[in-house]
C-alpha positions in Angstrom: 20.9 58.6 -31.6 17.4 59.1 -32.8 14.4 59.7 -30.6 13.0 56.2 -31.5 16.4 54.6 -30.6 16.4 56.4 -27.2 12.8 55.2 -26.5 13.8 51.7 -27.5 16.9 51.8 -25.3 14.9 52.9 -22.3 12.3 50.2 -23.0 15.0 47.6 -23.1 16.6 48.9 -19.9 13.3 48.7 -18.1 12.6 45.2 -19.4 16.1 44.1 -18.2 15.5 45.6 -14.7 12.1 43.8 -14.5 13.6 40.6 -15.7 16.5 40.7 -13.3 14.1 41.5 -10.5 11.8 38.6 -11.4 14.8 36.3 -11.5 15.8 37.3 -8.0 12.3 36.9 -6.7 12.0 33.4 -8.2 15.4 32.5 -6.6 14.2 33.8 -3.2 10.9 31.9 -3.6 12.8 28.6 -4.3 15.1 29.2 -1.3 12.1 30.0 0.9 10.2 26.9 -0.3 13.3 24.7 0.3 13.7 26.0 3.8 10.0 25.6 4.6 10.1 22.1 3.2 13.0 21.2 5.4 11.1 22.6 8.5 8.0 20.6 7.5 10.1 17.5 7.2 11.5 18.1 10.7 8.0 18.8 12.1 6.8 15.5 10.6 9.7 13.7 12.2 9.0 15.4 15.6 5.4 14.3 15.4 6.3 10.8 14.3 8.7 10.2 17.1 6.3 11.5 19.7 5.0 8.7 21.8 1.9 10.9 22.3 0.6 10.9 18.7 -3.1 10.4 18.9 -4.4 7.0 17.9 -7.8 5.3 17.6 -8.3 1.9 19.3 -11.6 0.1 18.7 -13.7 -0.4 21.8 -16.7 -2.2 20.3 -16.9 -6.0 20.2 -15.5 -7.8 17.2 -12.5 -9.8 16.0 -9.3 -9.8 18.0 -7.6 -6.4 17.8 -4.2 -6.3 16.0 -3.9 -2.7 14.9 -4.7 0.8 16.1 -5.5 3.7 13.7 -4.3 7.3 13.2 -6.6 9.8 14.9 -5.5 12.5 12.5 -5.4 10.6 9.2 -7.5 7.4 9.6 -8.0 4.8 6.9 -11.4 3.8 5.5 -11.8 1.1 8.2 -12.6 3.9 10.7 -16.1 4.7 9.7 -17.6 5.6 13.0 -15.2 7.3 15.4 -17.7 6.5 18.3 -16.5 2.9 18.0 -13.0 4.0 19.0 -11.2 5.5 21.9 -8.5 8.1 21.4 -5.2 7.2 23.1 -1.6 8.4 22.9 0.4 5.9 20.8 2.4 4.7 23.7 -0.9 3.6 25.4 -2.5 2.3 22.2 0.3 -0.2 21.7 -0.8 -2.0 24.9 -4.5 -1.4 24.7 -5.6 -4.9 23.6 -5.8 -7.6 26.2 -5.1 -10.1 23.4 -2.0 -8.9 21.7 0.5 -6.1 21.2 -1.1 -3.7 18.8 0.7 -2.2 15.8 0.0 0.8 13.5 -2.5 0.2 10.8 -0.6 0.2 7.5 -3.5 1.8 5.6 -3.7 4.9 7.7 -1.9 8.1 6.7 0.8 8.2 9.3 3.0 10.6 7.5 0.2 13.1 7.3 -0.8 12.4 10.9 2.8 13.0 12.0 2.9 16.4 10.3 -0.5 17.4 11.9 0.7 16.2 15.3 4.1 17.9 14.9 2.4 21.2 14.0 0.2 20.9 17.1 3.3 20.3 19.2 5.1 23.3 18.0 1.9 25.4 18.3 1.8 24.5 22.0 5.4 25.4 22.7 
């Protein structure tokens, strides 16, 4: 085997080792991301089922209240937070003297649930 062949063989071995290593690292990253995504999903579920997720209920005069908004991910209808009181969702549902309030469909409840879930696990 010539000197050039030996150098080339070593170069190829080195490239193979690096390629194998990168493949293993990518596989580990995919596994890590998958596990973290699952935990994020569970955190969002935890936040979503919590009756204490923070909500915004309008306190200023206006039309009859029908919805409450997310405190963590409000929609564009919440322009001035001073017009709202922050309540746990369980209390927000019954905050109107006129009707049973429901979640605003325009608010980002999935994002709010994740934020609330992260706060819950941070407090534990």
